[in-house]
C-alpha positions in Angstrom: -68.1 -4.9 21.5 -71.8 -4.7 20.8 -73.6 -7.6 19.3 -75.4 -7.3 15.9 -79.1 -8.3 15.6 -78.0 -11.3 13.6 -75.6 -12.4 16.4 -78.3 -11.9 19.0 -80.8 -13.9 16.9 -78.3 -16.7 16.5 -77.7 -16.9 20.2 -81.4 -16.8 20.9 -82.2 -19.6 18.5 -79.6 -21.8 20.3 -81.7 -21.5 23.5 -84.0 -24.3 24.6 -87.6 -23.8 23.4 -89.0 -22.7 26.8 -86.3 -20.0 27.0 -87.0 -18.9 23.4 -90.8 -18.6 24.2 -90.0 -16.5 27.3 -87.7 -14.3 25.3 -90.3 -13.9 22.5 -93.0 -12.9 25.1 -90.6 -10.3 26.6 -89.8 -8.9 23.2 -93.5 -8.6 22.2 -94.3 -7.0 25.6 -91.6 -4.4 24.9 -93.1 -3.1 21.7 -94.5 0.4 21.6 -98.0 0.3 23.2 -99.1 3.0 20.7 -98.8 0.4 18.0 -101.0 -1.9 20.0 -103.9 0.5 19.7 -103.6 0.6 15.9 -103.4 -3.2 15.7 -106.4 -3.5 18.0 -108.4 -1.2 15.7 -107.4 -3.3 12.7 -108.7 -6.4 14.4 -111.9 -4.7 15.4 -112.5 -3.8 11.7 -111.7 -7.4 10.7 -114.1 -8.8 13.3 -116.9 -6.5 12.1 -116.2 -7.4 8.5 -116.4 -11.1 9.2 -119.5 -10.7 11.4 -121.2 -8.8 8.6 -120.3 -11.5 6.0 -121.9 -14.1 8.3 -125.0 -12.0 8.9 -125.5 -11.3 5.2 -125.2 -14.9 4.3 -122.1 -14.4 2.1 -120.2 -16.8 4.4 -121.6 -20.2 5.5 -120.6 -21.2 9.0 -119.9 -24.7 10.2 -120.0 -26.1 13.7 -116.8 -25.9 15.7 -116.4 -29.7 16.1 -116.6 -30.1 12.3 -114.0 -27.4 11.8 -111.7 -29.0 14.3 -112.1 -32.4 12.7 -111.4 -31.0 9.3 -108.3 -29.2 10.6 -107.0 -32.4 12.3 -107.6 -34.4 9.1 -105.8 -31.8 7.0 -102.9 -31.5 9.4 -102.5 -35.3 9.5 -101.8 -35.5 5.8 
């Protein structure tokens, strides 16, 4: 009897976290590489858009240590 996707997911979620991470990596690696090229192109467009926003002054940057400190404070709430 073949397992359903829901049954497979249920079994996978019962695995220890390290095994789930390994399974997730293997599943992602198995995705169609043609899709990867499309996703890569979308990221390139996003990177260029963000770069242009910074260069034009529409976005104000902050130092990395300040950003990390803010993230830590926010996550600690």
